[in-house]
N, CA, C and O atoms as a printed pandas DataFrame, in Angstrom:
     atom_number atom_name residue_name chain_id  residue_number  x_coord  y_coord  z_coord
0              1         N          MET        A               1   43.555   -4.607    6.891
1              2        CA          MET        A               1   42.416   -4.156    6.533
2              3         C          MET        A               1   41.493   -3.251    7.446
3              4         O          MET        A               1   40.879   -2.223    7.160
4              5         N          LEU        A               2   41.571   -3.834    8.433
5              6        CA          LEU        A               2   40.846   -3.081    9.513
6              7         C          LEU        A               2   41.394   -1.700    9.941
7              8         O          LEU        A               2   40.698   -0.733   10.253
8              9         N          ASP        A               3   42.993   -1.760    9.903
9             10        CA          ASP        A               3   43.333   -0.298    9.926
10            11         C          ASP        A               3   42.969    0.666    8.687
11            12         O          ASP        A               3   42.793    1.872    8.858
12            13         N          HIS        A               4   42.904    0.265    7.875
13            14        CA          HIS        A               4   42.369    0.991    6.484
14            15         C          HIS        A               4   40.988    1.435    6.702
15            16         O          HIS        A               4   40.693    2.563    6.308
16            17         N          ILE        A               5   40.203    0.792    7.207
17            18        CA          ILE        A               5   38.702    1.093    7.563
18            19         C          ILE        A               5   38.619    2.132    8.403
19            20         O          ILE        A               5   37.959    3.151    8.200
20            21         N          LYS        A               6   39.372    1.861    9.479
21            22        CA          LYS        A               6   39.479    2.848   10.824
22            23         C          LYS        A               6   39.974    4.013   10.332
23            24         O          LYS        A               6   39.618    5.021   10.944
24            25         N          GLU        A               7   40.802    4.184    9.260
25            26        CA          GLU        A               7   41.438    5.486    8.831
26            27         C          GLU        A               7   40.301    6.213    8.050
27            28         O          GLU        A               7   40.195    7.436    8.138
28            29         N          LYS        A               8   39.416    5.441    7.256
29            30        CA          LYS        A               8   38.451    5.980    6.322
30            31         C          LYS        A               8   37.226    6.400    7.017
31            32         O          LYS        A               8   36.480    7.217    6.477
32            33         N          ILE        A               9   36.976    5.931    8.109
33            34        CA          ILE        A               9   35.632    6.204    8.649
34            35         C          ILE        A               9   35.604    7.621    8.930
35            36         O          ILE        A               9   34.654    8.207    8.408
36            37         N          PRO        A              10   36.472    8.394    9.683
37            38        CA          PRO        A              10   36.137    9.789    9.778
38            39         C          PRO        A              10   35.951   10.717    8.453
39            40         O          PRO        A              10   35.187   11.679    8.369
40            41         N          GLY        A              11   36.646   10.318    7.635
41            42        CA          GLY        A              11   36.376   10.923    6.300
42            43         C          GLY        A              11   35.109   10.771    5.525
43            44         O          GLY        A              11   34.567   11.671    4.884
44            45         N          MET        A              12   34.646    9.402    5.664
45            46        CA          MET        A              12   33.383    9.031    5.155
46            47         C          MET        A              12   32.331    9.756    6.058
47            48         O          MET        A              12   31.286   10.074    5.489
48            49         N          ARG        A              13   32.453   10.049    7.331
49            50        CA          ARG        A              13   31.616   10.550    8.294
50            51         C          ARG        A              13   31.344   12.083    7.801
51            52         O          ARG        A              13   30.204   12.526    7.658
52            53         N          ARG        A              14   32.535   12.837    7.559
53            54        CA          ARG        A              14   32.672   14.183    7.424
54            55         C          ARG        A              14   31.593   14.342    5.880
55            56         O          ARG        A              14   30.731   15.212    5.749
56            57         N          LEU        A              15   31.883   13.418    4.986
57            58        CA          LEU        A              15   31.279   13.468    3.684
58            59         C          LEU        A              15   29.864   13.402    3.859
59            60         O          LEU        A              15   29.182   14.311    3.385
60            61         N          LEU        A              16   29.229   12.294    4.578
61            62        CA          LEU        A              16   27.886   12.084    4.978
62            63         C          LEU        A              16   27.327   13.342    5.571
63            64         O          LEU        A              16   26.295   13.859    5.144
64            65         N          GLU        A              17   28.088   13.861    6.645
65            66        CA          GLU        A              17   27.439   15.118    7.279
66            67         C          GLU        A              17   27.348   16.420    6.329
67            68         O          GLU        A              17   26.449   17.257    6.408
68            69         N          GLU        A              18   28.326   16.454    5.500
69            70        CA          GLU        A              18   28.202   17.669    4.500
70            71         C          GLU        A              18   27.070   17.294    3.539
71            72         O          GLU        A              18   26.333   18.202    3.153
72            73         N          GLU        A              19   26.880   16.152    3.154
73            74        CA          GLU        A              19   25.629   15.864    2.192
74            75         C          GLU        A              19   24.467   16.036    2.928
75            76         O          GLU        A              19   23.491   16.445    2.298
76            77         N          LEU        A              20   24.341   15.821    4.116
77            78        CA          LEU        A              20   23.135   15.892    5.138
78            79         C          LEU        A              20   22.755   17.407    5.156
79            80         O          LEU        A              20   21.608   17.815    4.972
80            81         N          ARG        A              21   23.853   18.203    5.399
81            82        CA          ARG        A              21   23.700   19.583    5.604
82            83         C          ARG        A              21   23.220   20.354    4.237
83            84         O          ARG        A              21   22.446   21.311    4.218
84            85         N          LEU        A              22   23.733   19.845    3.291
85            86        CA          LEU        A              22   23.232   20.306    1.931
86            87         C          LEU        A              22   21.898   19.982    1.654
87            88         O          LEU        A              22   21.121   20.772    1.118
88            89         N          CYS        A              23   21.555   18.634    2.068
89            90        CA          CYS        A              23   19.974   18.283    1.831
90            91         C          CYS        A              23   19.201   19.075    2.755
91            92         O          CYS        A              23   18.058   19.390    2.425
92            93         N          ALA        A              24   19.700   19.465    3.944
93            94        CA          ALA        A              24   18.692   20.265    4.875
94            95         C          ALA        A              24   18.655   21.524    4.382
95            96         O          ALA        A              24   17.598   22.147    4.492
96            97         N          SER        A              25   19.719   22.097    3.788
97            98        CA          SER        A              25   19.486   23.620    3.261
98            99         C          SER        A              25   18.663   23.634    2.127
99           100         O          SER        A              25   18.018   24.641    1.835
100          101         N          SER        A              26   18.625   22.561    1.432
101          102        CA          SER        A              26   17.778   22.401    0.239
102          103         C          SER        A              26   16.382   22.471    0.625
103          104         O          SER        A              26   15.565   23.175    0.031
104          105         N          LEU        A              27   16.088   21.668    1.717
105          106        CA          LEU        A              27   14.755   21.515    2.305
106          107         C          LEU        A              27   14.416   23.038    2.710
107          108         O          LEU        A              27   13.340   23.568    2.434
108          109         N          ASP        A              28   15.371   23.616    3.334
109          110        CA          ASP        A              28   14.788   25.056    3.997
110          111         C          ASP        A              28   14.409   26.014    2.819
111          112         O          ASP        A              28   13.515   26.855    2.919
112          113         N          VAL        A              29   15.124   25.827    1.747
113          114        CA          VAL        A              29   14.648   26.491    0.671
114          115         C          VAL        A              29   13.197   26.166    0.059
115          116         O          VAL        A              29   12.385   27.023   -0.288
116          117         N          LEU        A              30   13.031   24.890   -0.006
117          118        CA          LEU        A              30   11.785   24.422   -0.256
118          119         C          LEU        A              30   10.390   24.716    0.793
119          120         O          LEU        A              30    9.195   24.767    0.500
120          121         N          GLY        A              31   10.988   24.858    1.926
121          122        CA          GLY        A              31   10.059   25.437    3.000
122          123         C          GLY        A              31    9.383   24.194    3.691
123          124         O          GLY        A              31    8.259   24.263    4.188
124          125         N          ARG        A              32   10.016   23.253    3.685
125          126        CA          ARG        A              32    9.532   21.913    4.431
126          127         C          ARG        A              32   10.681   21.131    5.115
127          128         O          ARG        A              32   11.811   21.165    4.628
128          129         N          ALA        A              33   10.413   20.447    6.209
129          130        CA          ALA        A              33   11.386   19.646    6.820
130          131         C          ALA        A              33   11.196   18.304    6.325
131          132         O          ALA        A              33   10.133   17.857    5.895
132          133         N          ALA        A              34   12.483   17.584    6.426
133          134        CA          ALA        A              34   12.440   16.153    6.210
134          135         C          ALA        A              34   11.546   15.261    7.280
135          136         O          ALA        A              34   11.691   15.464    8.486
136          137         N          ILE        A              35   10.714   14.371    6.846
137          138        CA          ILE        A              35   10.209   13.470    7.781
138          139         C          ILE        A              35   11.122   12.544    8.415
139          140         O          ILE        A              35   11.941   11.911    7.749
140          141         N          SER        A              36   11.014   12.428    9.737
141          142        CA          SER        A              36   11.844   11.620   10.584
142          143         C          SER        A              36   11.274   10.229   10.240
143          144         O          SER        A              36   10.140   10.076    9.785
144          145         N          TRP        A              37   12.248    9.099   10.523
145          146        CA          TRP        A              37   11.982    7.769   10.506
146          147         C          TRP        A              37   10.649    7.482   11.242
147          148         O          TRP        A              37    9.693    6.855   10.787
148          149         N          ILE        A              38   10.778    8.130   12.618
149          150        CA          ILE        A              38    9.569    7.829   13.574
150          151         C          ILE        A              38    8.303    8.349   13.039
151          152         O          ILE        A              38    7.265    7.711   13.214
152          153         N          ASP        A              39    8.315    9.459   12.403
153          154        CA          ASP        A              39    7.159   10.135   11.846
154          155         C          ASP        A              39    6.676    9.211   10.629
155          156         O          ASP        A              39    5.481    8.954   10.490
156          157         N          SER        A              40    7.634    8.733    9.771
157          158        CA          SER        A              40    7.359    7.830    8.828
158          159         C          SER        A              40    6.588    6.434    9.215
159          160         O          SER        A              40    5.609    6.006    8.604
160          161         N          GLN        A              41    7.204    5.809   10.331
161          162        CA          GLN        A              41    6.563    4.668   10.904
162          163         C          GLN        A              41    5.160    4.993   11.437
163          164         O          GLN        A              41    4.194    4.237   11.336
164          165         N          SER        A              42    5.158    6.119   11.973
165          166        CA          SER        A              42    3.884    6.443   12.723
166          167         C          SER        A              42    2.611    6.708   11.577
167          168         O          SER        A              42    1.437    6.396   11.772
168          169         N          THR        A              43    3.131    7.334   10.393
169          170        CA          THR        A              43    2.252    7.466    9.432
170          171         C          THR        A              43    1.958    6.258    8.822
171          172         O          THR        A              43    0.773    6.150    8.504
172          173         N          LYS        A              44    2.754    5.210    8.533
173          174        CA          LYS        A              44    2.643    4.023    8.024
174          175         C          LYS        A              44    1.512    3.208    8.925
175          176         O          LYS        A              44    0.516    2.670    8.440
176          177         N          GLU        A              45    1.829    3.222   10.202
177          178        CA          GLU        A              45    0.869    2.355   11.016
178          179         C          GLU        A              45   -0.558    2.940   11.141
179          180         O          GLU        A              45   -1.531    2.201   11.294
180          181         N          HIS        A              46   -0.667    4.437   11.064
181          182        CA          HIS        A              46   -1.943    5.058   10.943
182          183         C          HIS        A              46   -2.624    4.512    9.682
183          184         O          HIS        A              46   -3.740    3.997    9.745
184          185         N          LEU        A              47   -1.923    4.635    8.506
185          186        CA          LEU        A              47   -2.521    4.224    7.348
186          187         C          LEU        A              47   -2.984    2.943    7.305
187          188         O          LEU        A              47   -4.032    2.665    6.722
188          189         N          ALA        A              48   -2.165    1.960    7.984
189          190        CA          ALA        A              48   -2.644    0.505    8.062
190          191         C          ALA        A              48   -3.794    0.270    8.927
191          192         O          ALA        A              48   -4.602   -0.619    8.661
192          193         N          GLU        A              49   -3.903    0.989    9.907
193          194        CA          GLU        A              49   -5.108    0.982   10.768
194          195         C          GLU        A              49   -6.385    1.548   10.148
195          196         O          GLU        A              49   -7.483    1.092   10.466
196          197         N          ALA        A              50   -6.265    2.408    9.383
197          198        CA          ALA        A              50   -7.229    3.282    8.679
198          199         C          ALA        A              50   -7.752    2.292    7.518
199          200         O          ALA        A              50   -8.951    2.199    7.256
200          201         N          TYR        A              51   -6.881    1.655    6.932
201          202        CA          TYR        A              51   -7.122    0.623    5.888
202          203         C          TYR        A              51   -7.894   -0.536    6.426
203          204         O          TYR        A              51   -8.852   -0.975    5.790
204          205         N          ALA        A              52   -7.543   -1.031    7.520
205          206        CA          ALA        A              52   -8.004   -2.184    8.148
206          207         C          ALA        A              52   -9.495   -1.897    8.585
207          208         O          ALA        A              52  -10.329   -2.789    8.430
208          209         N          SER        A              53   -9.874   -0.619    9.153
209          210        CA          SER        A              53  -11.073   -0.339    9.622
210          211         C          SER        A              53  -11.986   -0.256    8.274
211          212         O          SER        A              53  -13.135   -0.696    8.315
212          213         N          PHE        A              54  -11.501    0.269    7.173
213          214        CA          PHE        A              54  -12.213    0.657    6.036
214          215         C          PHE        A              54  -12.546   -0.780    5.088
215          216         O          PHE        A              54  -13.533   -0.899    4.362
216          217         N          GLN        A              55  -11.598   -1.701    5.265
217          218        CA          GLN        A              55  -11.804   -2.958    4.429
218          219         C          GLN        A              55  -13.120   -3.747    4.647
219          220         O          GLN        A              55  -13.700   -4.199    3.660
220          221         N          PRO        A              56  -13.538   -3.905    5.687
221          222        CA          PRO        A              56  -14.840   -4.545    5.883
222          223         C          PRO        A              56  -15.872   -3.996    4.886
223          224         O          PRO        A              56  -16.410   -4.691    4.025
224          225         N          ASP        A              57  -16.117   -2.598    5.091
225          226        CA          ASP        A              57  -17.078   -1.772    4.449
226          227         C          ASP        A              57  -16.810   -1.897    2.903
227          228         O          ASP        A              57  -17.761   -2.108    2.152
228          229         N          ASN        A              58  -15.578   -1.776    2.435
229          230        CA          ASN        A              58  -15.119   -1.798    1.080
230          231         C          ASN        A              58  -15.572   -3.218    0.488
231          232         O          ASN        A              58  -16.112   -3.338   -0.611
232          233         N          ARG        A              59  -15.313   -4.169    1.269
233          234        CA          ARG        A              59  -15.597   -5.597    0.813
234          235         C          ARG        A              59  -17.094   -5.762    0.589
235          236         O          ARG        A              59  -17.558   -6.273   -0.431
236          237         N          HIS        A              60  -17.777   -5.326    1.541
237          238        CA          HIS        A              60  -19.264   -5.308    1.471
238          239         C          HIS        A              60  -19.801   -4.736    0.217
239          240         O          HIS        A              60  -20.596   -5.356   -0.489
240          241         N          LEU        A              61  -19.370   -3.563   -0.053
241          242        CA          LEU        A              61  -19.877   -2.718   -1.266
242          243         C          LEU        A              61  -19.359   -3.393   -2.387
243          244         O          LEU        A              61  -20.129   -3.465   -3.345
244          245         N          THR        A              62  -18.277   -3.892   -2.505
245          246        CA          THR        A              62  -17.760   -4.371   -3.772
246          247         C          THR        A              62  -18.422   -5.742   -3.864
247          248         O          THR        A              62  -18.462   -6.157   -5.022
248          249         N          GLU        A              63  -18.910   -6.490   -3.021
249          250        CA          GLU        A              63  -19.705   -7.838   -3.196
250          251         C          GLU        A              63  -21.086   -7.330   -3.594
251          252         O          GLU        A              63  -21.600   -7.917   -4.546
252          253         N          ARG        A              64  -21.792   -6.310   -3.011
253          254        CA          ARG        A              64  -23.049   -5.813   -3.288
254          255         C          ARG        A              64  -23.041   -5.414   -4.815
255          256         O          ARG        A              64  -23.936   -5.773   -5.580
256          257         N          MET        A              65  -22.055   -4.711   -5.167
257          258        CA          MET        A              65  -21.992   -4.172   -6.624
258          259         C          MET        A              65  -21.803   -5.354   -7.456
259          260         O          MET        A              65  -22.518   -5.365   -8.458
260          261         N          ALA        A              66  -21.010   -6.372   -7.298
261          262        CA          ALA        A              66  -20.788   -7.586   -7.946
262          263         C          ALA        A              66  -22.111   -8.351   -8.148
263          264         O          ALA        A              66  -22.399   -8.757   -9.274
264          265         N          ARG        A              67  -23.004   -8.583   -6.994
265          266        CA          ARG        A              67  -24.094   -9.270   -7.153
266          267         C          ARG        A              67  -25.165   -8.514   -8.185
267          268         O          ARG        A              67  -25.793   -9.107   -9.063
268          269         N          GLU        A              68  -25.248   -7.077   -7.900
269          270        CA          GLU        A              68  -25.923   -6.285   -8.674
270          271         C          GLU        A              68  -25.621   -6.589  -10.315
271          272         O          GLU        A              68  -26.531   -6.758  -11.126
272          273         N          ILE        A              69  -24.309   -6.625  -10.626
273          274        CA          ILE        A              69  -23.879   -6.882  -11.976
274          275         C          ILE        A              69  -24.324   -8.149  -12.435
275          276         O          ILE        A              69  -24.916   -8.254  -13.509
276          277         N          PHE        A              70  -24.060   -9.206  -11.631
277          278        CA          PHE        A              70  -24.513  -10.622  -12.012
278          279         C          PHE        A              70  -26.007  -10.813  -12.179
279          280         O          PHE        A              70  -26.462  -11.631  -12.979
280          281         N          ASP        A              71  -26.837   -9.967  -11.332
281          282        CA          ASP        A              71  -28.265  -10.070  -11.450
282          283         C          ASP        A              71  -28.844   -9.408  -12.599
283          284         O          ASP        A              71  -30.032   -9.620  -12.842
284          285         N          LEU        A              72  -28.035   -8.482  -13.487
285          286        CA          LEU        A              72  -28.438   -7.924  -14.595
286          287         C          LEU        A              72  -29.025   -8.881  -15.655
287          288         O          LEU        A              72  -28.345   -9.854  -15.984
288          289         N          ASP        A              73  -30.017   -8.715  -16.114
289          290        CA          ASP        A              73  -30.620   -9.666  -17.206
290          291         C          ASP        A              73  -29.938   -9.115  -18.644
291          292         O          ASP        A              73  -30.288   -8.116  -19.272
292          293         N          MET        A              74  -28.981   -9.953  -18.942
293          294        CA          MET        A              74  -28.526   -9.686  -20.148
294          295         C          MET        A              74  -28.460  -11.011  -21.050
295          296         O          MET        A              74  -28.463  -12.095  -20.466
296          297         N          LYS        A              75  -28.410  -10.973  -22.260
297          298        CA          LYS        A              75  -28.389  -12.177  -23.149
298          299         C          LYS        A              75  -26.929  -12.457  -23.109
299          300         O          LYS        A              75  -26.086  -11.581  -23.300
300          301         N          PRO        A              76  -26.619  -13.848  -22.828
301          302        CA          PRO        A              76  -25.112  -14.190  -22.885
302          303         C          PRO        A              76  -24.676  -14.086  -24.189
303          304         O          PRO        A              76  -25.445  -14.180  -25.145
304          305         N          LEU        A              77  -23.150  -13.846  -24.315
305          306        CA          LEU        A              77  -22.552  -13.710  -25.515
306          307         C          LEU        A              77  -22.202  -15.025  -26.051
307          308         O          LEU        A              77  -21.557  -15.095  -27.096
308          309         N          GLY        A              78  -22.593  -16.126  -25.389
309          310        CA          GLY        A              78  -22.330  -17.336  -25.887
310          311         C          GLY        A              78  -20.903  -17.848  -25.674
311          312         O          GLY        A              78  -20.599  -18.991  -26.014
312          313         N          ILE        A              79  -20.100  -17.075  -25.158
313          314        CA          ILE        A              79  -18.633  -17.614  -24.858
314          315         C          ILE        A              79  -18.651  -18.314  -23.490
315          316         O          ILE        A              79  -17.849  -19.247  -23.461
316          317         N          VAL        A              80  -19.325  -18.135  -22.366
317          318        CA          VAL        A              80  -19.212  -18.816  -21.301
318          319         C          VAL        A              80  -20.822  -18.934  -20.857
319          320         O          VAL        A              80  -21.647  -18.040  -21.045
320          321         N          ASP        A              81  -21.069  -20.111  -20.282
321          322        CA          ASP        A              81  -22.554  -20.569  -19.914
322          323         C          ASP        A              81  -22.800  -19.545  -18.680
323          324         O          ASP        A              81  -22.017  -19.550  -17.730
324          325         N          ALA        A              82  -23.785  -18.768  -18.718
325          326        CA          ALA        A              82  -24.140  -17.776  -17.695
326          327         C          ALA        A              82  -24.322  -18.675  -16.408
327          328         O          ALA        A              82  -23.656  -18.347  -15.426
328          329         N          ALA        A              83  -25.075  -19.671  -16.318
329          330        CA          ALA        A              83  -25.482  -20.404  -15.183
330          331         C          ALA        A              83  -24.186  -20.763  -14.473
331          332         O          ALA        A              83  -23.956  -20.471  -13.299
332          333         N          VAL        A              84  -23.344  -21.431  -15.295
333          334        CA          VAL        A              84  -21.980  -21.791  -14.649
334          335         C          VAL        A              84  -21.149  -20.826  -14.079
335          336         O          VAL        A              84  -20.483  -20.941  -13.050
336          337         N          ALA        A              85  -21.263  -19.590  -15.040
337          338        CA          ALA        A              85  -20.353  -18.493  -14.458
338          339         C          ALA        A              85  -20.981  -17.875  -13.091
339          340         O          ALA        A              85  -20.249  -17.374  -12.237
340          341         N          LYS        A              86  -22.316  -17.946  -12.957
341          342        CA          LYS        A              86  -22.974  -17.273  -11.805
342          343         C          LYS        A              86  -22.637  -18.454  -10.623
343          344         O          LYS        A              86  -22.108  -18.088   -9.574
344          345         N          GLU        A              87  -22.896  -19.578  -10.797
345          346        CA          GLU        A              87  -22.666  -20.473   -9.837
346          347         C          GLU        A              87  -21.212  -20.583   -9.206
347          348         O          GLU        A              87  -21.006  -20.763   -8.006
348          349         N          ASN        A              88  -20.230  -20.450  -10.183
349          350        CA          ASN        A              88  -18.900  -20.402   -9.871
350          351         C          ASN        A              88  -18.598  -19.139   -8.868
351          352         O          ASN        A              88  -17.903  -19.229   -7.857
352          353         N          TRP        A              89  -19.218  -17.994   -9.312
353          354        CA          TRP        A              89  -18.911  -16.766   -8.742
354          355         C          TRP        A              89  -19.471  -16.834   -7.435
355          356         O          TRP        A              89  -18.753  -16.313   -6.582
356          357         N          TYR        A              90  -20.611  -17.353   -6.997
357          358        CA          TYR        A              90  -21.321  -17.454   -5.864
358          359         C          TYR        A              90  -20.478  -18.433   -4.714
359          360         O          TYR        A              90  -20.323  -18.198   -3.516
360          361         N          LEU        A              91  -20.058  -19.452   -5.407
361          362        CA          LEU        A              91  -19.209  -20.526   -4.644
362          363         C          LEU        A              91  -17.839  -19.649   -4.307
363          364         O          LEU        A              91  -17.429  -19.621   -3.147
364          365         N          SER        A              92  -17.256  -19.048   -5.194
365          366        CA          SER        A              92  -15.895  -18.321   -4.616
366          367         C          SER        A              92  -16.130  -17.193   -3.667
367          368         O          SER        A              92  -15.343  -16.991   -2.743
368          369         N          THR        A              93  -17.154  -16.472   -3.855
369          370        CA          THR        A              93  -17.522  -15.386   -2.934
370          371         C          THR        A              93  -17.744  -16.057   -1.443
371          372         O          THR        A              93  -17.206  -15.653   -0.412
372          373         N          ASN        A              94  -18.480  -16.958   -1.531
373          374        CA          ASN        A              94  -18.778  -17.666   -0.218
374          375         C          ASN        A              94  -17.595  -18.464    0.482
375          376         O          ASN        A              94  -17.434  -18.609    1.694
376          377         N          ALA        A              95  -16.822  -18.939   -0.527
377          378        CA          ALA        A              95  -15.552  -19.574    0.196
378          379         C          ALA        A              95  -14.591  -18.451    0.803
379          380         O          ALA        A              95  -13.824  -18.693    1.735
380          381         N          LEU        A              96  -14.695  -17.288    0.234
381          382        CA          LEU        A              96  -13.795  -16.162    0.767
382          383         C          LEU        A              96  -14.439  -15.485    1.955
383          384         O          LEU        A              96  -13.696  -14.852    2.705
384          385         N          ARG        A              97  -15.568  -15.536    2.182
385          386        CA          ARG        A              97  -16.354  -14.726    3.167
386          387         C          ARG        A              97  -15.398  -14.879    4.613
387          388         O          ARG        A              97  -14.771  -15.860    5.013
388          389         N          VAL        A              98  -15.528  -13.707    5.135
389          390        CA          VAL        A              98  -14.583  -13.699    6.454
390          391         C          VAL        A              98  -15.812  -13.825    7.484
391          392         O          VAL        A              98  -16.840  -13.154    7.400
392          393         N          PRO        A              99  -15.580  -14.663    8.339
393          394        CA          PRO        A              99  -16.817  -14.958    9.618
394          395         C          PRO        A              99  -16.659  -13.665   10.278
395          396         O          PRO        A              99  -17.337  -13.389   11.267
């Protein structure tokens, strides 16, 4: 079986190289180059850093908007007790607060 695999590897390599050549020529027609794995990783890391720096501000804004919504004076629909809902919401947001 090992001999069979050794015999097939050069042919498979040629097929893959031909497929790569066809893809590269298609990209030339489109006018852009393929992103390399390193560029892809770099972009992924940059996006993760950008999201991490934005996350605290986003959380602060979301919590502020949620407080403003809960502070609206609205007549309850009678489905849920408003005081219980408000108390549970404040407890859950304080439990999740990052120091």
